N, C-alpha and C positions, 0 to 999 in steps of 0.2 A: 403606298402599295397595298392593294386589297387583301394580300396574304396576310401581311403584317397587321393590319387593321382586324382581319378576323381573329387572328391569334390572341391579340390585346383584348379583343371582345370576350372572348372564351375564358381568358383568365380573370377578368373582372366579374364575368357572370358565375363563376366558380367561387368568388368572394362574397358573392350575393347582391351584386350590384345590377340594377337594370341599365340597358347600354343601348344607346343610339347611336349608330356608326354611320360615317360618311366618309368618302375620300377625295372629294372635292371641297374646298375652303369656300366657295362662294355658295354653294348650296347649303353647306353648313351655316353660314352666315344669314342666309334666308331663312333656314328652318328656326334658327335661335331667334329671330326676328319675330316670327308667327307664334313662337311657343315659348318665350323666354323665361318663364316660371315652370317650365318642365325640367329645367337642367338643374341639378346641385354641384356641378363640375364640369369642365370642359377640359380634354385632352387634346392636345394639339401637337404636331410634328412642327418643328423649325422649317424644314425644307417641302415647300408643297408647291403645285401649279398655281399659276394665278395670284396667288396671295401668301406670305409667308406667314410662320406660325405668331409671329410677334406684332405683324400687321393685322391678323385675325384677332389676336387677343385685343389690340386696341380698339379695333371695331366693336366686338363683343362687350367690352367694357363701356364704351359709349351708350350701348343699348340696356345694359345692367351693370353699373360699376362694382357689383357685391359678388359676382360669380367667381368662384375660384377657376384659376385656370393652371394646369400643368403642361408645361412646353416640355416635349422631349427633342433631342437632336443627337446626332450620331457625332457630330464634329463641328466647331464653330470658332474661328479664328476671331470674329468680329462680336459674339453675342455669348454670354454667360449668366452664371446664375445671379452675380451682382447686378448685370444689366436687367434681366428680368424682375428681380426685385424693384427696381426704380421704376419701371413702369407698371408696378402694380400686379404682376404674374406672382401668383401663390407657390408655386411649384417648379422645380426644373429637374429633368432627369435626363442622364446621359444614356444613351443605347450602348450596346443592346440591354433591354430590359428582360430580367428574369421575374417570376412571381414574386419573388421576395422585395426586390426592388421597387416593382410597381406598386404592390400593396403599401409598401412604407410612403412612397411619394404620393399617393391618392390619400392615404389617411391623413399625411402631413398638411396636404393642400386643404382638405376639407375641415381638419382641426384649426387651421389658420384663418377661418373666417372672420 
């Protein structure tokens, strides 16, 4: 949802981060392929059109296996923090995200590199 992406971008920018935002997983993957060293962290949602967040994370890690990824979800009966860690995802956050939860999740994912 573009409005949620915009809200999260604003929160991250308030923390001093430079943010590149996208709402399409395939576009995000292509952008990462062309500029993989421009990213210190990738935040993705589990539910997206075309490619789920865990699928996107897997593709990103094939390109650059050291990139920390923070996966967000509102609910998931089949995917949890344990599974995220097993496939190499550094952070896992349940929605809704407030500024404090987002800040802690981003910092933890970056510190876990």
